[in-house]
N, CA, C, O and the ligand as a Tripos MOL2 file, in Angstrom:
@<TRIPOS>MOLECULE
protein
  277   275    70     0     0
PROTEIN
NO_CHARGES

@<TRIPOS>ATOM
      1 N           0.8510   -1.1980    0.0150 N.3       1 MET1
      2 CA          0.0000    0.0170   -0.0130 C.3       1 MET1
      3 C           0.8720    1.2420    0.0120 C.2       1 MET1
      4 O           1.6680    1.4090    0.9350 O.2       1 MET1
      5 N           0.7520    2.0780   -0.9410 N.am      2 SER2
      6 CA          1.4960    3.2740   -0.9710 C.3       2 SER2
      7 C           0.6350    4.5010   -1.2350 C.2       2 SER2
      8 O           0.9270    5.3250   -2.1010 O.2       2 SER2
      9 N          -0.4140    4.5880   -0.4730 N.am      3 GLY3
     10 CA         -1.2970    5.7410   -0.5200 C.3       3 GLY3
     11 C          -2.1010    5.8410   -1.7860 C.2       3 GLY3
     12 O          -2.4530    6.9310   -2.2360 O.2       3 GLY3
     13 N          -2.3980    4.6560   -2.3740 N.am      4 SER4
     14 CA         -3.2000    4.6800   -3.5720 C.3       4 SER4
     15 C          -4.6590    4.8870   -3.2070 C.2       4 SER4
     16 O          -5.0540    4.7020   -2.0560 O.2       4 SER4
     17 N          -5.4490    5.2690   -4.1880 N.am      5 GLY5
     18 CA         -6.8290    5.5020   -3.9510 C.3       5 GLY5
     19 C          -7.6800    4.2300   -4.0970 C.2       5 GLY5
     20 O          -7.1630    3.1120   -4.0900 O.2       5 GLY5
     21 N          -8.9760    4.4310   -4.2270 N.am      6 PRO6
     22 CA         -9.8720    3.2680   -4.4100 C.3       6 PRO6
     23 C          -9.5120    2.4160   -5.6090 C.2       6 PRO6
     24 O          -9.1340    2.9390   -6.6570 O.2       6 PRO6
     25 N          -9.6280    1.1070   -5.4600 N.am      7 LEU7
     26 CA         -9.3380    0.1660   -6.5420 C.3       7 LEU7
     27 C          -7.8990    0.1830   -6.9440 C.2       7 LEU7
     28 O          -7.5520   -0.3040   -8.0190 O.2       7 LEU7
     29 N          -7.0000    0.7620   -6.0660 N.am      8 GLY8
     30 CA         -5.5990    0.8140   -6.4210 C.3       8 GLY8
     31 C          -5.2890    1.8720   -7.4660 C.2       8 GLY8
     32 O          -4.2040    1.9090   -8.0460 O.2       8 GLY8
     33 N          -6.2510    2.7100   -7.6830 N.am      9 LEU9
     34 CA         -6.0420    3.8020   -8.6670 C.3       9 LEU9
     35 C          -5.4150    5.0530   -8.0420 C.2       9 LEU9
     36 O          -5.7070    5.4110   -6.9010 O.2       9 LEU9
     37 N          -4.5840    5.6790   -8.7860 N.am     10 ASP10
     38 CA         -3.9800    6.9130   -8.3280 C.3      10 ASP10
     39 C          -5.0710    7.9840   -8.2680 C.2      10 ASP10
     40 O          -5.7670    8.1930   -9.2620 O.2      10 ASP10
     41 N          -5.2430    8.6700   -7.1280 N.am     11 PRO11
     42 CA         -6.2740    9.7320   -7.0100 C.3      11 PRO11
     43 C          -6.1310   10.7770   -8.0990 C.2      11 PRO11
     44 O          -7.1240   11.3140   -8.5900 O.2      11 PRO11
     45 N          -4.8840   11.0660   -8.4780 N.am     12 ALA12
     46 CA         -4.6720   12.0670   -9.5140 C.3      12 ALA12
     47 C          -5.1810   11.5450  -10.8470 C.2      12 ALA12
     48 O          -5.6650   12.3180  -11.6730 O.2      12 ALA12
     49 N          -5.0760   10.2440  -11.0610 N.am     13 LEU13
     50 CA         -5.5820    9.6600  -12.2850 C.3      13 LEU13
     51 C          -7.1200    9.7030  -12.2550 C.2      13 LEU13
     52 O          -7.7640   10.0500  -13.2450 O.2      13 LEU13
     53 N          -7.6770    9.3470  -11.1180 N.am     14 LEU14
     54 CA         -9.1350    9.3980  -11.0000 C.3      14 LEU14
     55 C          -9.6840   10.7270  -11.3980 C.2      14 LEU14
     56 O         -10.7610   10.8250  -11.9860 O.2      14 LEU14
     57 N          -8.9370   11.7590  -11.0750 N.am     15 ASP15
     58 CA         -9.3160   13.1380  -11.3170 C.3      15 ASP15
     59 C          -9.5130   13.4140  -12.7960 C.2      15 ASP15
     60 O         -10.3790   14.2010  -13.1800 O.2      15 ASP15
     61 N          -8.7240   12.7780  -13.6070 N.am     16 ILE16
     62 CA         -8.7740   13.1040  -15.0530 C.3      16 ILE16
     63 C          -9.4860   12.0460  -15.8760 C.2      16 ILE16
     64 O          -9.6450   12.2100  -17.0850 O.2      16 ILE16
     65 N          -9.9170   10.9620  -15.2420 N.am     17 LEU17
     66 CA        -10.6130    9.9270  -15.9750 C.3      17 LEU17
     67 C         -11.9580   10.4670  -16.4540 C.2      17 LEU17
     68 O         -12.6660   11.1630  -15.7260 O.2      17 LEU17
     69 N         -12.2780   10.1400  -17.6540 N.am     18 ALA18
     70 CA        -13.5660   10.5350  -18.2410 C.3      18 ALA18
     71 C         -14.1030    9.4640  -19.1070 C.2      18 ALA18
     72 O         -13.3560    8.6490  -19.6480 O.2      18 ALA18
     73 N         -15.4130    9.4520  -19.2490 N.am     19 CYS19
     74 CA        -16.0950    8.4820  -20.1070 C.3      19 CYS19
     75 C         -15.5950    8.6250  -21.5470 C.2      19 CYS19
     76 O         -15.4870    9.7390  -22.0590 O.2      19 CYS19
     77 N         -15.2940    7.5170  -22.1890 N.am     20 PRO20
     78 CA        -14.8070    7.5750  -23.5620 C.3      20 PRO20
     79 C         -15.8980    7.9530  -24.5750 C.2      20 PRO20
     80 O         -15.5900    8.1810  -25.7450 O.2      20 PRO20
     81 N         -17.1440    8.0210  -24.1540 N.am     21 ASP21
     82 CA        -18.1810    8.4030  -25.0470 C.3      21 ASP21
     83 C         -18.0660    9.9230  -25.3310 C.2      21 ASP21
     84 O         -17.2350   10.6040  -24.7290 O.2      21 ASP21
     85 N         -18.8830   10.4340  -26.2290 N.am     22 THR22
     86 CA        -18.7350   11.8180  -26.6650 C.3      22 THR22
     87 C         -18.9630   12.8400  -25.5680 C.2      22 THR22
     88 O         -18.4840   13.9710  -25.6620 O.2      22 THR22
     89 N         -19.6830   12.4570  -24.5370 N.am     23 HIS23
     90 CA        -19.9550   13.4850  -23.4930 C.3      23 HIS23
     91 C         -18.7780   13.6640  -22.5160 C.2      23 HIS23
     92 O         -18.6880   14.6750  -21.8190 O.2      23 HIS23
     93 N         -17.8730   12.6580  -22.4770 N.am     24 HIS24
     94 CA        -16.6640   12.7430  -21.6220 C.3      24 HIS24
     95 C         -17.0090   13.1740  -20.1820 C.2      24 HIS24
     96 O         -16.3620   14.0630  -19.6280 O.2      24 HIS24
     97 N         -17.9970   12.5600  -19.6020 N.am     25 SER25
     98 CA        -18.3650   12.8960  -18.2570 C.3      25 SER25
     99 C         -17.3450   12.2750  -17.2600 C.2      25 SER25
    100 O         -16.7710   11.2210  -17.5330 O.2      25 SER25
    101 N         -17.1370   12.9320  -16.1270 N.am     26 PRO26
    102 CA        -16.2520   12.3540  -15.0990 C.3      26 PRO26
    103 C         -16.8470   11.0280  -14.6140 C.2      26 PRO26
    104 O         -18.0560   10.8020  -14.6810 O.2      26 PRO26
    105 N         -15.9540   10.1600  -14.1240 N.am     27 LEU27
    106 CA        -16.3550    8.8480  -13.7080 C.3      27 LEU27
    107 C         -16.3900    8.7560  -12.1890 C.2      27 LEU27
    108 O         -15.6340    9.4360  -11.4950 O.2      27 LEU27
    109 N         -17.2780    7.9050  -11.6810 N.am     28 THR28
    110 CA        -17.3960    7.6740  -10.2600 C.3      28 THR28
    111 C         -16.9010    6.2700   -9.9600 C.2      28 THR28
    112 O         -17.1010    5.3420  -10.7430 O.2      28 THR28
    113 N         -16.2560    6.1340   -8.8210 N.am     29 VAL29
    114 CA        -15.7390    4.7710   -8.4460 C.3      29 VAL29
    115 C         -16.7990    3.9960   -7.6940 C.2      29 VAL29
    116 O         -17.3790    4.4710   -6.7180 O.2      29 VAL29
    117 N         -17.0330    2.7900   -8.1790 N.am     30 ASP30
    118 CA        -17.8900    1.8250   -7.4310 C.3      30 ASP30
    119 C         -16.9590    0.7910   -6.8690 C.2      30 ASP30
    120 O         -16.6460   -0.1940   -7.5380 O.2      30 ASP30
    121 N         -16.5070    0.9950   -5.6460 N.am     31 GLU31
    122 CA        -15.5160    0.0800   -5.0630 C.3      31 GLU31
    123 C         -16.0160   -1.3370   -4.8880 C.2      31 GLU31
    124 O         -15.2690   -2.2630   -5.2060 O.2      31 GLU31
    125 N         -17.2420   -1.5790   -4.4000 N.am     32 PRO32
    126 CA        -17.6860   -2.9440   -4.2330 C.3      32 PRO32
    127 C         -17.7060   -3.6980   -5.5750 C.2      32 PRO32
    128 O         -17.3690   -4.8800   -5.6340 O.2      32 PRO32
    129 N         -18.0960   -3.0150   -6.6240 N.am     33 ALA33
    130 CA        -18.1710   -3.6210   -7.9480 C.3      33 ALA33
    131 C         -16.8020   -3.6470   -8.6700 C.2      33 ALA33
    132 O         -16.6120   -4.3650   -9.6520 O.2      33 ALA33
    133 N         -15.8780   -2.8540   -8.1580 N.am     34 GLY34
    134 CA        -14.5950   -2.7650   -8.8030 C.3      34 GLY34
    135 C         -14.6970   -2.1560  -10.1850 C.2      34 GLY34
    136 O         -14.0180   -2.5740  -11.1230 O.2      34 GLY34
    137 N         -15.5680   -1.1490  -10.2910 N.am     35 GLU35
    138 CA        -15.8240   -0.5760  -11.6130 C.3      35 GLU35
    139 C         -15.8350    0.9610  -11.5250 C.2      35 GLU35
    140 O         -15.9590    1.5350  -10.4430 O.2      35 GLU35
    141 N         -15.7050    1.5890  -12.6590 N.am     36 LEU36
    142 CA        -15.8890    3.0160  -12.7780 C.3      36 LEU36
    143 C         -17.2060    3.2970  -13.4520 C.2      36 LEU36
    144 O         -17.5270    2.6900  -14.4740 O.2      36 LEU36
    145 N         -17.9520    4.1870  -12.9060 N.am     37 LEU37
    146 CA        -19.2990    4.4200  -13.4210 C.3      37 LEU37
    147 C         -19.3960    5.7920  -14.1080 C.2      37 LEU37
    148 O         -18.8460    6.7820  -13.6250 O.2      37 LEU37
    149 N         -20.0830    5.8260  -15.2080 N.am     38 CYS38
    150 CA        -20.4580    7.0740  -15.8390 C.3      38 CYS38
    151 C         -21.9180    7.3200  -15.5400 C.2      38 CYS38
    152 O         -22.7710    6.5200  -15.9240 O.2      38 CYS38
    153 N         -22.2260    8.4300  -14.8500 N.am     39 THR39
    154 CA        -23.6100    8.6600  -14.4900 C.3      39 THR39
    155 C         -24.4000    9.2500  -15.6140 C.2      39 THR39
    156 O         -25.6250    9.3490  -15.5440 O.2      39 THR39
    157 N         -23.6910    9.6510  -16.6740 N.am     40 THR40
    158 CA        -24.4020   10.2570  -17.8170 C.3      40 THR40
    159 C         -25.0330    9.1840  -18.6990 C.2      40 THR40
    160 O         -26.1970    9.2780  -19.0880 O.2      40 THR40
    161 N         -24.2160    8.1400  -19.0080 N.am     41 CYS41
    162 CA        -24.7700    7.1000  -19.8900 C.3      41 CYS41
    163 C         -24.9830    5.7790  -19.1760 C.2      41 CYS41
    164 O         -25.3670    4.7820  -19.7870 O.2      41 CYS41
    165 N         -24.7210    5.7830  -17.8270 N.am     42 ASP42
    166 CA        -24.9830    4.5910  -17.0140 C.3      42 ASP42
    167 C         -24.1370    3.3950  -17.4540 C.2      42 ASP42
    168 O         -24.5570    2.2460  -17.3220 O.2      42 ASP42
    169 N         -22.9340    3.6800  -17.9820 N.am     43 ARG43
    170 CA        -22.0400    2.6080  -18.2710 C.3      43 ARG43
    171 C         -21.1210    2.3260  -17.0960 C.2      43 ARG43
    172 O         -20.7990    3.2230  -16.3160 O.2      43 ARG43
    173 N         -20.7080    1.0880  -16.9770 N.am     44 ALA44
    174 CA        -19.7520    0.6880  -15.9680 C.3      44 ALA44
    175 C         -18.4920    0.1640  -16.6740 C.2      44 ALA44
    176 O         -18.5730   -0.6820  -17.5650 O.2      44 ALA44
    177 N         -17.3570    0.6690  -16.2690 N.am     45 PHE45
    178 CA        -16.0940    0.2750  -16.8730 C.3      45 PHE45
    179 C         -15.2730   -0.5730  -15.8800 C.2      45 PHE45
    180 O         -15.1220   -0.1860  -14.7210 O.2      45 PHE45
    181 N         -14.7590   -1.6870  -16.3130 N.am     46 PRO46
    182 CA        -13.9910   -2.5280  -15.4070 C.3      46 PRO46
    183 C         -12.6170   -1.9370  -15.1170 C.2      46 PRO46
    184 O         -12.0740   -1.1710  -15.9130 O.2      46 PRO46
    185 N         -12.0530   -2.3130  -13.9390 N.am     47 VAL47
    186 CA        -10.6850   -1.9900  -13.5910 C.3      47 VAL47
    187 C          -9.9080   -3.2630  -13.4260 C.2      47 VAL47
    188 O         -10.2000   -4.0690  -12.5410 O.2      47 VAL47
    189 N          -8.9330   -3.4500  -14.2580 N.am     48 ARG48
    190 CA         -8.1510   -4.6870  -14.2370 C.3      48 ARG48
    191 C          -6.7350   -4.4430  -13.7780 C.2      48 ARG48
    192 O          -5.9920   -3.7050  -14.4250 O.2      48 ARG48
    193 N          -6.3360   -5.0700  -12.6390 N.am     49 ASP49
    194 CA         -4.9790   -4.8800  -12.1170 C.3      49 ASP49
    195 C          -4.6480   -3.4170  -11.9470 C.2      49 ASP49
    196 O          -3.5370   -2.9740  -12.2370 O.2      49 ASP49
    197 N          -5.6440   -2.6630  -11.4660 N.am     50 GLY50
    198 CA         -5.4110   -1.2280  -11.2050 C.3      50 GLY50
    199 C          -5.4090   -0.3690  -12.4630 C.2      50 GLY50
    200 O          -5.0810    0.8170  -12.4100 O.2      50 GLY50
    201 N          -5.7820   -0.9740  -13.6110 N.am     51 ILE51
    202 CA         -5.8140   -0.2290  -14.8510 C.3      51 ILE51
    203 C          -7.2640   -0.0740  -15.2980 C.2      51 ILE51
    204 O          -7.9240   -1.0720  -15.5840 O.2      51 ILE51
    205 N          -7.7730    1.1550  -15.3640 N.am     52 PRO52
    206 CA         -9.1500    1.3300  -15.8230 C.3      52 PRO52
    207 C          -9.2440    1.0300  -17.3090 C.2      52 PRO52
    208 O          -8.4480    1.5220  -18.1100 O.2      52 PRO52
    209 N         -10.2300    0.2150  -17.6640 N.am     53 VAL53
    210 CA        -10.4490   -0.1300  -19.0770 C.3      53 VAL53
    211 C         -11.5560    0.7460  -19.5960 C.2      53 VAL53
    212 O         -12.7350    0.4150  -19.4750 O.2      53 VAL53
    213 N         -11.1690    1.8830  -20.1820 N.am     54 LEU54
    214 CA        -12.1520    2.8190  -20.6080 C.3      54 LEU54
    215 C         -12.4320    2.6050  -22.1050 C.2      54 LEU54
    216 O         -12.0900    3.4350  -22.9480 O.2      54 LEU54
    217 N         -13.0400    1.5110  -22.3880 N.am     55 LEU55
    218 CA        -13.3810    1.1760  -23.7620 C.3      55 LEU55
    219 C         -14.8860    0.9560  -23.8440 C.2      55 LEU55
    220 O         -15.4460    0.2370  -23.0160 O.2      55 LEU55
    221 N         -15.5410    1.5510  -24.8080 N.am     56 LEU56
    222 CA        -16.9870    1.3740  -24.9110 C.3      56 LEU56
    223 C         -17.3320   -0.0980  -25.1590 C.2      56 LEU56
    224 O         -18.3880   -0.5770  -24.7450 O.2      56 LEU56
    225 N         -16.4250   -0.8050  -25.8400 N.am     57 ASP57
    226 CA        -16.6490   -2.2310  -26.0870 C.3      57 ASP57
    227 C         -16.6480   -3.0690  -24.8220 C.2      57 ASP57
    228 O         -17.3150   -4.1000  -24.7350 O.2      57 ASP57
    229 N         -15.8640   -2.5910  -23.8180 N.am     58 GLU58
    230 CA        -15.7110   -3.3370  -22.5940 C.3      58 GLU58
    231 C         -16.7240   -2.9120  -21.5310 C.2      58 GLU58
    232 O         -16.8930   -3.5960  -20.5220 O.2      58 GLU58
    233 N         -17.3730   -1.8210  -21.7530 N.am     59 ALA59
    234 CA        -18.3180   -1.2890  -20.7300 C.3      59 ALA59
    235 C         -19.6180   -2.0880  -20.7640 C.2      59 ALA59
    236 O         -20.0020   -2.6760  -21.7750 O.2      59 ALA59
    237 N         -20.2540   -2.0770  -19.6390 N.am     60 ARG60
    238 CA        -21.5970   -2.6630  -19.6150 C.3      60 ARG60
    239 C         -22.6010   -1.6190  -19.1520 C.2      60 ARG60
    240 O         -22.2710   -0.7020  -18.4000 O.2      60 ARG60
    241 N         -23.8080   -1.7740  -19.6090 N.am     61 HIS61
    242 CA        -24.8330   -0.8700  -19.1740 C.3      61 HIS61
    243 C         -25.4370   -1.3850  -17.8940 C.2      61 HIS61
    244 O         -25.8560   -2.5390  -17.8090 O.2      61 HIS61
    245 N         -25.4800   -0.5300  -16.9020 N.am     62 ARG62
    246 CA        -26.0270   -0.9430  -15.6010 C.3      62 ARG62
    247 C         -27.5050   -1.0480  -15.6360 C.2      62 ARG62
    248 O         -28.0610   -1.9500  -15.0110 O.2      62 ARG62
    249 N         -28.1840   -0.1710  -16.3360 N.am     63 ASN63
    250 CA        -29.6350   -0.1900  -16.3870 C.3      63 ASN63
    251 C         -30.0650   -0.6120  -17.7690 C.2      63 ASN63
    252 O         -30.7770    0.1160  -18.4600 O.2      63 ASN63
    253 N         -29.6270   -1.8010  -18.1750 N.am     64 ALA64
    254 CA        -29.8810   -2.2660  -19.5300 C.3      64 ALA64
    255 C         -31.2660   -2.8750  -19.6750 C.2      64 ALA64
    256 O         -31.5840   -3.4660  -20.7070 O.2      64 ALA64
    257 N         -32.0830   -2.7330  -18.6510 N.am     65 GLY65
    258 CA        -33.4130   -3.2980  -18.7660 C.3      65 GLY65
    259 C         -33.4780   -4.6530  -18.0590 C.2      65 GLY65
    260 O         -32.5510   -5.0380  -17.3470 O.2      65 GLY65
    261 N         -34.5390   -5.3390  -18.2580 N.am     66 THR66
    262 CA        -34.8190   -6.5570  -17.4860 C.3      66 THR66
    263 C         -34.4870   -7.8160  -18.2170 C.2      66 THR66
    264 O         -34.5970   -8.9060  -17.6550 O.2      66 THR66
    265 N         -34.0820   -7.7010  -19.4590 N.am     67 THR67
    266 CA        -33.8580   -8.8870  -20.2760 C.3      67 THR67
    267 C         -32.3850   -9.2640  -20.4000 C.2      67 THR67
    268 O         -32.0230  -10.2040  -21.1070 O.2      67 THR67
    269 N         -31.5520   -8.5120  -19.6960 N.am     68 GLY68
    270 CA        -30.1120   -8.8050  -19.8330 C.3      68 GLY68
    271 C         -29.7430  -10.1520  -19.2010 C.2      68 GLY68
    272 O         -30.4030  -10.6230  -18.2750 O.2      68 GLY68
    273 N         -28.7040  -10.7380  -19.7080 N.am     69 ALA69
    274 CA        -28.2970  -12.0370  -19.2060 C.3      69 ALA69
    275 C         -26.8260  -12.0340  -18.9170 C.2      69 ALA69
    276 O         -26.2800  -13.0470  -18.4800 O.2      69 ALA69
    277 ZN        -20.6800    7.9930  -20.3900 Zn       70 ZN70
@<TRIPOS>BOND
     1     1     2 1
     2     2     3 1
     3     3     4 2
     4     3     5 am
     5     5     6 1
     6     6     7 1
     7     7     8 2
     8     7     9 am
     9     9    10 1
    10    10    11 1
    11    11    12 2
    12    11    13 am
    13    13    14 1
    14    14    15 1
    15    15    16 2
    16    15    17 am
    17    17    18 1
    18    18    19 1
    19    19    20 2
    20    19    21 am
    21    21    22 1
    22    22    23 1
    23    23    24 2
    24    23    25 am
    25    25    26 1
    26    26    27 1
    27    27    28 2
    28    27    29 am
    29    29    30 1
    30    30    31 1
    31    31    32 2
    32    31    33 am
    33    33    34 1
    34    34    35 1
    35    35    36 2
    36    35    37 am
    37    37    38 1
    38    38    39 1
    39    39    40 2
    40    39    41 am
    41    41    42 1
    42    42    43 1
    43    43    44 2
    44    43    45 am
    45    45    46 1
    46    46    47 1
    47    47    48 2
    48    47    49 am
    49    49    50 1
    50    50    51 1
    51    51    52 2
    52    51    53 am
    53    53    54 1
    54    54    55 1
    55    55    56 2
    56    55    57 am
    57    57    58 1
    58    58    59 1
    59    59    60 2
    60    59    61 am
    61    61    62 1
    62    62    63 1
    63    63    64 2
    64    63    65 am
    65    65    66 1
    66    66    67 1
    67    67    68 2
    68    67    69 am
    69    69    70 1
    70    70    71 1
    71    71    72 2
    72    71    73 am
    73    73    74 1
    74    74    75 1
    75    75    76 2
    76    75    77 am
    77    77    78 1
    78    78    79 1
    79    79    80 2
    80    79    81 am
    81    81    82 1
    82    82    83 1
    83    83    84 2
    84    83    85 am
    85    85    86 1
    86    86    87 1
    87    87    88 2
    88    87    89 am
    89    89    90 1
    90    90    91 1
    91    91    92 2
    92    91    93 am
    93    93    94 1
    94    94    95 1
    95    95    96 2
    96    95    97 am
    97    97    98 1
    98    98    99 1
    99    99   100 2
   100    99   101 am
   101   101   102 1
   102   102   103 1
   103   103   104 2
   104   103   105 am
   105   105   106 1
   106   106   107 1
   107   107   108 2
   108   107   109 am
   109   109   110 1
   110   110   111 1
   111   111   112 2
   112   111   113 am
   113   113   114 1
   114   114   115 1
   115   115   116 2
   116   115   117 am
   117   117   118 1
   118   118   119 1
   119   119   120 2
   120   119   121 am
   121   121   122 1
   122   122   123 1
   123   123   124 2
   124   123   125 am
   125   125   126 1
   126   126   127 1
   127   127   128 2
   128   127   129 am
   129   129   130 1
   130   130   131 1
   131   131   132 2
   132   131   133 am
   133   133   134 1
   134   134   135 1
   135   135   136 2
   136   135   137 am
   137   137   138 1
   138   138   139 1
   139   139   140 2
   140   139   141 am
   141   141   142 1
   142   142   143 1
   143   143   144 2
   144   143   145 am
   145   145   146 1
   146   146   147 1
   147   147   148 2
   148   147   149 am
   149   149   150 1
   150   150   151 1
   151   151   152 2
   152   151   153 am
   153   153   154 1
   154   154   155 1
   155   155   156 2
   156   155   157 am
   157   157   158 1
   158   158   159 1
   159   159   160 2
   160   159   161 am
   161   161   162 1
   162   162   163 1
   163   163   164 2
   164   163   165 am
   165   165   166 1
   166   166   167 1
   167   167   168 2
   168   167   169 am
   169   169   170 1
   170   170   171 1
   171   171   172 2
   172   171   173 am
   173   173   174 1
   174   174   175 1
   175   175   176 2
   176   175   177 am
   177   177   178 1
   178   178   179 1
   179   179   180 2
   180   179   181 am
   181   181   182 1
   182   182   183 1
   183   183   184 2
   184   183   185 am
   185   185   186 1
   186   186   187 1
   187   187   188 2
   188   187   189 am
   189   189   190 1
   190   190   191 1
   191   191   192 2
   192   191   193 am
   193   193   194 1
   194   194   195 1
   195   195   196 2
   196   195   197 am
   197   197   198 1
   198   198   199 1
   199   199   200 2
   200   199   201 am
   201   201   202 1
   202   202   203 1
   203   203   204 2
   204   203   205 am
   205   205   206 1
   206   206   207 1
   207   207   208 2
   208   207   209 am
   209   209   210 1
   210   210   211 1
   211   211   212 2
   212   211   213 am
   213   213   214 1
   214   214   215 1
   215   215   216 2
   216   215   217 am
   217   217   218 1
   218   218   219 1
   219   219   220 2
   220   219   221 am
   221   221   222 1
   222   222   223 1
   223   223   224 2
   224   223   225 am
   225   225   226 1
   226   226   227 1
   227   227   228 2
   228   227   229 am
   229   229   230 1
   230   230   231 1
   231   231   232 2
   232   231   233 am
   233   233   234 1
   234   234   235 1
   235   235   236 2
   236   235   237 am
   237   237   238 1
   238   238   239 1
   239   239   240 2
   240   239   241 am
   241   241   242 1
   242   242   243 1
   243   243   244 2
   244   243   245 am
   245   245   246 1
   246   246   247 1
   247   247   248 2
   248   247   249 am
   249   249   250 1
   250   250   251 1
   251   251   252 2
   252   251   253 am
   253   253   254 1
   254   254   255 1
   255   255   256 2
   256   255   257 am
   257   257   258 1
   258   258   259 1
   259   259   260 2
   260   259   261 am
   261   261   262 1
   262   262   263 1
   263   263   264 2
   264   263   265 am
   265   265   266 1
   266   266   267 1
   267   267   268 2
   268   267   269 am
   269   269   270 1
   270   270   271 1
   271   271   272 2
   272   271   273 am
   273   273   274 1
   274   274   275 1
   275   275   276 2
@<TRIPOS>SUBSTRUCTURE
     1 MET1         2 RESIDUE 1 A MET
     2 SER2         6 RESIDUE 1 A SER
     3 GLY3        10 RESIDUE 1 A GLY
     4 SER4        14 RESIDUE 1 A SER
     5 GLY5        18 RESIDUE 1 A GLY
     6 PRO6        22 RESIDUE 1 A PRO
     7 LEU7        26 RESIDUE 1 A LEU
     8 GLY8        30 RESIDUE 1 A GLY
     9 LEU9        34 RESIDUE 1 A LEU
    10 ASP10       38 RESIDUE 1 A ASP
    11 PRO11       42 RESIDUE 1 A PRO
    12 ALA12       46 RESIDUE 1 A ALA
    13 LEU13       50 RESIDUE 1 A LEU
    14 LEU14       54 RESIDUE 1 A LEU
    15 ASP15       58 RESIDUE 1 A ASP
    16 ILE16       62 RESIDUE 1 A ILE
    17 LEU17       66 RESIDUE 1 A LEU
    18 ALA18       70 RESIDUE 1 A ALA
    19 CYS19       74 RESIDUE 1 A CYS
    20 PRO20       78 RESIDUE 1 A PRO
    21 ASP21       82 RESIDUE 1 A ASP
    22 THR22       86 RESIDUE 1 A THR
    23 HIS23       90 RESIDUE 1 A HIS
    24 HIS24       94 RESIDUE 1 A HIS
    25 SER25       98 RESIDUE 1 A SER
    26 PRO26      102 RESIDUE 1 A PRO
    27 LEU27      106 RESIDUE 1 A LEU
    28 THR28      110 RESIDUE 1 A THR
    29 VAL29      114 RESIDUE 1 A VAL
    30 ASP30      118 RESIDUE 1 A ASP
    31 GLU31      122 RESIDUE 1 A GLU
    32 PRO32      126 RESIDUE 1 A PRO
    33 ALA33      130 RESIDUE 1 A ALA
    34 GLY34      134 RESIDUE 1 A GLY
    35 GLU35      138 RESIDUE 1 A GLU
    36 LEU36      142 RESIDUE 1 A LEU
    37 LEU37      146 RESIDUE 1 A LEU
    38 CYS38      150 RESIDUE 1 A CYS
    39 THR39      154 RESIDUE 1 A THR
    40 THR40      158 RESIDUE 1 A THR
    41 CYS41      162 RESIDUE 1 A CYS
    42 ASP42      166 RESIDUE 1 A ASP
    43 ARG43      170 RESIDUE 1 A ARG
    44 ALA44      174 RESIDUE 1 A ALA
    45 PHE45      178 RESIDUE 1 A PHE
    46 PRO46      182 RESIDUE 1 A PRO
    47 VAL47      186 RESIDUE 1 A VAL
    48 ARG48      190 RESIDUE 1 A ARG
    49 ASP49      194 RESIDUE 1 A ASP
    50 GLY50      198 RESIDUE 1 A GLY
    51 ILE51      202 RESIDUE 1 A ILE
    52 PRO52      206 RESIDUE 1 A PRO
    53 VAL53      210 RESIDUE 1 A VAL
    54 LEU54      214 RESIDUE 1 A LEU
    55 LEU55      218 RESIDUE 1 A LEU
    56 LEU56      222 RESIDUE 1 A LEU
    57 ASP57      226 RESIDUE 1 A ASP
    58 GLU58      230 RESIDUE 1 A GLU
    59 ALA59      234 RESIDUE 1 A ALA
    60 ARG60      238 RESIDUE 1 A ARG
    61 HIS61      242 RESIDUE 1 A HIS
    62 ARG62      246 RESIDUE 1 A ARG
    63 ASN63      250 RESIDUE 1 A ASN
    64 ALA64      254 RESIDUE 1 A ALA
    65 GLY65      258 RESIDUE 1 A GLY
    66 THR66      262 RESIDUE 1 A THR
    67 THR67      266 RESIDUE 1 A THR
    68 GLY68      270 RESIDUE 1 A GLY
    69 ALA69      274 RESIDUE 1 A ALA
    70 ZN70       277 GROUP 0 **** ****
């Protein structure tokens, strides 16, 4: 532990992280889920080994409806 932030991410990095979609909204950390959330498009981005995967292809929609599997 060397003073890293949630999910092992650098707080300074968290500050500049933004959704890769066109709105580029700031992301929120969901520590229990281990994900970064965009509140604008309701996408959740995984964090793997302390590296945020900010790819639309890798994101999942949190409120994708009731038929998701
Ligand atoms: Zn977004």
